[in-house]
C-alpha positions, 0 to 999 in steps of 0.5 A, spaced: 524 541 489 524 535 494 523 528 490 516 526 489 514 520 494 511 513 492 504 513 494 502 507 497 495 504 498 494 499 503 487 495 503 486 491 509 480 488 513 481 491 519 484 489 526 481 482 525 486 481 519 492 478 522 496 479 515 494 486 515 497 488 522 503 485 520 503 489 513 502 495 517 508 493 522 513 492 516 511 499 513 512 502 519 519 498 520 522 500 513 519 507 512 525 511 515 529 508 510 524 508 504 520 514 505 513 514 502 506 517 503 500 512 505 493 511 505 490 505 509 483 503 506 479 498 510 475 494 505 470 492 511 469 500 513 471 504 507 473 512 509 467 516 510 469 520 504 469 514 499 464 513 493 459 508 494 461 505 488 468 505 489 467 502 496 464 496 493 469 495 487 475 494 492 471 490 497 469 485 491 476 485 488 480 484 495 475 481 500 479 474 499 486 477 498 487 482 503 492 485 505 493 488 498 498 494 497 498 499 491 504 503 489 501 509 485 495 506 483 498 499 481 497 493 485 504 491 487 503 486 493 498 482 496 497 477 502 504 476 506 507 483 505 514 482 508 519 488 509 524 485 504 518 485 499 516 492 501 524 494 500 524 491 493 518 494 490 520 501 493 527 500 490 524 498 483 519 504 484 525 509 485 529 506 480 523 507 475 522 514 477 529 516 477 530 515 470 531 521 465 532 526 471 539 527 470 
C-alpha cells in the first residue's frame, strides 16, 4: 500500500491576491520532491458543493489573512508562504506520520 500523502487546503482570495498566486507557484515548485494532495478554496467564490455555513466560516476566519494553508485540517502557514516554509511543514508532517511505522 502506498504511503498516505498529506492533504493540503490552500485558502485564497482568487487571482487578485498576489500572495495567493505566489503560494500556488511555490506549491507547484516543490510538489515533485514533496508530494501532496491539495484542494484550493477561494474564500470569495467557494466551491459550488460547499455548504453555506462552511463558506461563511472560512471567509470570516481568513478574509484578512490569505493565503492560509492547512495540512490535514490544521492551520500550518499564512500570508507569505515560501518554498522553504512548505518544505519544512511537509518534512515535519512526514516525520510525525512515519513514527511507529517500522
